C-alpha positions in Angstrom: 16.2 30.1 -4.4 12.0 29.8 -3.4 9.7 27.1 -4.0 6.4 27.0 -4.0 3.8 27.0 -1.1 2.8 23.3 -1.9 5.8 22.0 -2.2 6.8 22.7 1.3 3.8 21.7 2.9 4.9 18.1 1.4 7.0 15.9 4.0 9.4 13.5 2.3 9.1 9.8 2.6 10.2 8.3 6.4 10.6 5.1 4.4 12.9 6.3 2.1 14.5 8.5 4.5 15.0 5.2 6.6 16.2 3.1 3.6 19.2 5.8 3.0 20.3 6.5 6.5 20.3 2.3 6.7 22.3 2.8 3.5 24.3 5.2 4.9 25.4 2.8 7.6 26.0 -0.1 5.4 28.8 2.5 3.6 30.4 2.8 6.5 31.3 -1.2 7.0 28.3 -1.3 10.5 26.4 -4.6 9.9 22.6 -2.8 9.4 19.3 -5.1 8.5 16.8 -3.6 7.3 13.0 -4.6 8.5 11.8 -1.4 6.7 11.4 -2.7 2.7 7.9 -2.5 1.5 8.6 -4.8 -1.4 8.2 -8.7 -1.7 12.0 -10.8 -1.6 11.0 -13.1 -4.0 11.8 -12.3 -8.1 9.5 -12.4 -10.3 7.8 -14.9 -12.5 10.7 -16.7 -15.0 7.9 -16.0 -17.6 6.8 -12.0 -16.8 10.7 -11.4 -17.3 10.7 -13.4 -20.6 8.4 -11.4 -22.1 9.7 -8.6 -21.2 12.9 -9.5 -23.0 10.7 -10.7 -26.5 9.2 -7.0 -26.1 12.3 -5.4 -26.2 14.1 -8.1 -29.1 10.7 -7.4 -31.2 11.1 -3.6 -31.1 7.9 -2.8 -29.1 9.8 0.7 -28.0 7.1 3.1 -29.7 4.1 5.1 -27.8 0.8 3.5 -26.4 -2.5 4.3 -25.7 -2.2 6.7 -22.8 -4.8 4.3 -20.9 -2.8 0.8 -22.1 -2.5 -1.6 -24.5 -5.7 -3.4 -25.7 -4.7 -6.6 -24.5 -3.5 -5.4 -21.0 -6.7 -3.2 -20.1 -8.7 -6.4 -21.3 -6.6 -8.8 -19.1 -6.9 -6.6 -16.1 -10.8 -6.3 -16.9 -10.9 -10.5 -16.6 -8.8 -10.1 -13.5 -11.6 -8.8 -11.6 -13.9 -11.1 -13.3 -11.8 -14.2 -12.1 -11.4 -13.2 -8.4 -14.1 -11.4 -8.5 -17.0 -11.9 -10.2 -16.9 -8.4 -11.9 -18.4 -7.9 -15.3 -16.0 -5.3 -16.0 -14.4 -3.7 -19.2 -11.8 -2.2 -21.2 -13.3 1.3 -21.2 -12.7 1.1 -17.0 -9.7 0.5 -16.7 -6.2 2.9 -16.8 -3.1 1.7 -16.5 -0.3 3.6 -14.5 3.0 4.0 -13.4 2.4 2.2 -9.9 -0.4 1.8 -7.7 0.9 5.1 -7.0 0.4 7.3 -9.7 -3.2 6.0 -10.1 -4.5 7.2 -6.2 -2.2 10.7 -6.8 -4.5 11.2 -10.6 -7.4 9.9 -8.6 -7.4 12.8 -6.5 -6.3 15.1 -8.8 -9.3 14.5 -10.7 -11.8 14.1 -7.7 -11.1 17.5 -5.1 -11.8 21.2 -5.4 -10.0 23.2 -3.0 -11.0 22.7 0.6 -13.2 19.4 -0.6 -12.7 16.8 3.0 -11.0 13.1 2.3 -11.2 10.6 4.8 -8.3 9.2 5.9 -8.4 6.2 8.3 -5.3 5.7 10.6 -2.5 4.0 10.7 -2.2 4.8 7.1 0.0 4.6 4.2 2.2 7.2 4.3 1.7 9.1 0.6 -2.3 9.5 1.2 -2.1 12.7 3.7 0.4 14.7 1.1 -1.3 13.4 -2.0 -4.2 15.2 -0.5 -2.6 18.4 -0.1 -1.2 18.6 -3.2 -4.9 18.1 -4.7 -5.5 21.1 -2.9 -7.9 19.3 -0.4 -7.7 18.6 3.5 -6.7 15.3 4.8 -9.1 14.1 7.7 -7.4 11.4 9.7 -9.5 9.0 11.4 -8.4 7.1 14.1 -8.2 3.1 14.5 -6.8 0.9 18.0 -5.2 -2.4 18.1 -7.7 -3.3 19.8 -10.0 -3.6 17.0 -7.1 -4.9 15.0 -6.9 -1.0 13.0 -10.3 -2.0 11.3 -13.2 0.7 11.1 -16.0 1.2 12.5 -18.7 3.3 11.1 -19.1 5.4 14.2 -15.7 6.5 13.8 -16.6 7.7 10.3 -19.7 9.4 11.0 -17.3 11.4 13.8 -15.0 12.9 10.7 -18.6 13.1 8.1 -19.0 17.2 7.5 -20.5 18.9 4.4 -17.1 19.0 3.0 -16.0 15.2 3.2 -15.7 14.2 -0.5 -13.4 10.8 -0.4 -12.9 7.5 1.7 -9.5 6.1 1.1 -9.8 2.2 2.1 -6.8 -0.4 2.2 -7.1 -3.1 2.7 -5.0 -5.4 3.1 -2.9 -2.6 5.2 0.2 -1.0 4.8 1.1 -0.5 7.4 -1.2 -2.9 10.0 -1.8 -5.9 7.7 -5.2 -5.8 9.0 -7.9 -6.5 6.3 -11.5 -6.4 6.1 -14.0 -9.3 5.7 -16.2 -8.8 2.4 -19.2 -8.6 4.8 -17.6 -5.5 7.2 -15.5 -4.1 4.2 -19.6 -4.2 2.5 -21.2 -2.4 5.6 -18.9 0.5 5.1 -19.3 0.7 1.3 -22.8 1.1 2.2 -22.5 3.8 4.8 -20.3 5.9 2.0 -22.5 5.5 -1.0 -25.3 6.5 1.2 -23.0 9.8 2.8 -22.5 11.0 -1.3 -18.4 9.9 -1.0 -16.4 8.5 -3.6 -14.7 5.8 -2.3 -10.8 5.0 -3.6 -10.3 1.3 -2.8 -6.4 0.5 -2.6 -6.0 -3.3 -2.9 -2.4 -3.5 -3.7 -2.2 -6.8 -1.2 -5.0 -8.4 -2.3 -3.2 -11.3 -3.1 -1.4 -11.8 -0.3 -4.1 -12.5 2.5 -3.3 -15.7 4.8 -6.3 -18.6 5.3 -8.1 -18.7 7.2 -9.1 -15.0 5.9 -9.7 -13.9 2.3 -9.4 -11.7 -0.2 -12.0 -8.9 -0.4 -12.7 -6.2 -2.7 -15.0 -3.0 -3.2 -15.1 -4.0 -7.0 -18.2 -5.8 -6.9 -19.7 -2.8 -5.3 -19.0 -0.6 -9.3 -22.4 -1.7 -10.8 -24.6 0.2 -8.0 -21.7 3.0 -7.0 -22.9 5.5 -9.7 -19.8 6.0 -10.4 -19.0 6.3 -6.8 -15.6 4.0 -6.8 -12.3 3.2 -7.7 -10.4 -0.2 -7.1 -6.7 1.1 -7.1 -4.6 -2.1 -7.8 -1.4 -3.1 -9.6 1.4 -5.7 -9.7 4.6 -4.8 -7.5 3.3 -6.8 -4.3 2.0 -9.9 -6.0 4.5 -10.3 -9.0 7.1 -8.8 -7.2 7.4 -6.0 -9.4 8.2 -3.1 -7.5 10.3 -1.3 -9.8 8.4 -2.0 -12.7 6.0 0.5 -12.2 2.9 -1.2 -13.2 -0.5 -0.5 -11.3 -3.9 0.1 -12.4 -7.1 1.7 -11.8 -10.7 0.4 -12.4 -13.9 2.7 -12.3 -16.6 4.3 -13.8 -15.6 4.7 -17.9 -16.2 8.6 -17.1 -13.6 8.5 -14.2 -11.4 6.1 -16.5 -11.2 9.3 -18.8 -10.7 11.4 -16.9 -7.6 9.9 -15.5 -6.5 9.6 -18.9 -7.1 13.1 -19.7 -4.6 14.2 -16.6 -1.7 11.3 -17.6 -1.9 12.4 -20.9 -0.6 15.6 -19.5 2.0 14.5 -17.4 3.7 10.8 -18.2 1.5 9.1 -20.6 1.6 5.8 -21.1 3.6 3.7 -18.6 7.0 1.5 -20.3 5.8 -0.6 -23.2 7.9 -3.2 -21.6 6.3 -3.2 -18.5 3.1 -3.3 -20.6 4.3 -6.7 -22.5 5.2 -8.0 -18.9 2.2 -7.0 -17.2 0.0 -8.7 -20.0 2.1 -11.7 -19.2 1.6 -11.8 -15.6 -2.3 -10.9 -15.7 -3.0 -13.4 -18.4 -0.2 -16.5 -16.5 -1.2 -18.7 -13.9 -1.2 -17.2 -10.1 -0.1 -20.6 -8.8 3.2 -19.9 -7.6 1.9 -17.3 -5.1 0.5 -20.0 -3.1 4.2 -20.5 -2.1 5.2 -16.8 -1.4 1.9 -16.9 1.1 3.1 -19.8 2.5 6.5 -18.2 3.7 4.5 -14.8 4.4 2.5 -16.5 6.9 5.2 -18.6 8.6 7.3 -16.0 8.5 4.3 -13.4 10.6 4.2 -15.9 13.1 7.6 -16.7 13.9 7.9 -12.8 14.0 4.7 -12.5 16.1 5.9 -14.8 18.6 8.6 -12.6 19.1 7.5 -9.6 19.1 4.8 -10.8 21.8 7.5 -12.2 24.2 8.2 -8.2 24.4 6.8 -6.3 27.9 5.6 -3.5 26.7 4.4 -4.5 23.5 1.1 -5.0 22.2 0.6 -6.5 18.9 -2.3 -7.8 16.6 -2.5 -10.7 14.5 -2.4 -8.9 10.6 -4.4 -11.2 7.4 -2.2 -9.7 4.9 0.4 -8.0 3.3 3.8 -8.3 5.0 3.8 -5.6 8.0 3.6 -6.2 11.3 2.6 -2.9 13.5 3.2 -3.3 17.2 2.1 -0.4 19.9 5.6 -0.1 21.7 5.0 3.5 23.4 5.8 1.5 26.5 9.1 1.5 25.9 9.2 5.5 25.4 11.4 7.1 27.7 12.3 11.0 28.6 15.6 10.2 26.0 13.1 8.6 23.7 10.0 10.2 23.6 7.9 8.8 20.3 8.8 5.9 17.6 11.0 8.3 15.6 13.6 8.9 18.5 13.1 4.8 18.7 13.8 3.6 15.4 16.6 6.2 15.4 18.1 4.1 19.0 17.8 0.9 17.1 18.8 1.6 14.0 22.4 3.3 16.1 22.5 0.5 18.7 21.9 -3.1 17.2 21.5 -2.1 13.6 17.8 -2.9 12.9 16.1 0.3 10.5 12.7 0.3 11.1 10.0 2.5 10.1 8.3 5.0 13.1 4.5 4.9 13.5 4.2 8.6 13.1 4.9 8.4 9.4 1.8 6.1 9.3 -0.3 8.9 11.8 0.3 6.6 14.5 3.7 7.4 16.8 2.8 4.8 19.4 3.7 1.7 17.0 6.7 1.0 14.7 6.5 -1.0 11.5 8.2 -4.4 11.5 8.4 -5.9 8.0 8.5 -9.3 7.0 9.9 -9.7 3.5 12.8 -11.1 3.7 14.4 -14.8 4.4 13.8 -16.2 8.1 17.5 -16.2 9.1 17.6 -13.1 8.5 14.5 -11.8 10.2 14.6 -13.6 13.3 18.6 -12.6 13.9 17.1 -8.9 13.8 13.9 -9.8 15.5 16.3 -11.0 18.6 18.8 -8.2 18.3 16.1 -5.2 18.8 14.5 -7.6 21.6 18.4 -7.5 23.1 18.7 -3.6 22.5 15.0 -3.0 24.5 16.4 -4.9 27.7 19.3 -2.0 27.6 16.2 0.5 28.0 
């Protein structure tokens, strides 16, 4: 059977591959602890689940407008008004099947064959492949742990070419947890717009920023961007609704119109029940997140202390998300030459699943998730430390 050249250029998701391998080992009766998960370990708020139940009981089962039900579009616009003082309107919003579909559709409507997309590394695993699927060319812009994996304008200048069309930003970052202050983000946005680039700002972790850091967004630039900015967000991380697939894009109405067009020819509206749940989430209280932030910050600090105690390991302190991304190339050997091999060794030797940095564009590092209870987190990290000592 012959498949398209397009699909043959795409790599399987490394995070899903690791999760599947850990599942296989568990099925064999082995004790496997996973620090690979990219989802919160707390349940959705009760009122969100209740709204979904009420939607089912009331028979809210039919198709909805492709972009989303009007109340939900208004709630998303109000979210940006409340948190970022942005005067957004319903025609600037499209609700998508997770933030991932919003990103995918944006690249589909923006790129022509050969257009270049600047992607800071480390990057979320799907960015380059999404660009490739849109017939664009990913241009990777490296960052360093010494600079907390944050972009410098000089780095972008060096990567810029006449074919550059889009810049993807992700703050707080998956996999590093690094986070731009509003001032630093503004400088990058100012540079990008001056070069005529379209900026896609992936802000899915914006509610998971830990004091003294504060949330930042590209949304305040929408009015002066001349249709050159799109903000992607959703409820997966903030409301623990990863499987419900609720994302949204805020951009110029012209961008939203084209996003609606492509969504109408692919998936149409997102699940009607999930939309009612999203409406309840966005119009309810966000106070519950304070406890989640405190828990995540505490776990981060505990994990960071242990990881920094390992020799040959450098780990910046992240300000957001729920990942640590230590540089561990000092542990590589002839038999364990890269991050993929080190992850395989740790999974087999001590039963801890991690994601190799190569999947995120930086083979020097490994990604550790701390989105799990403290006891399990500490046990897993001690196992890793013991396994490293054997090397």
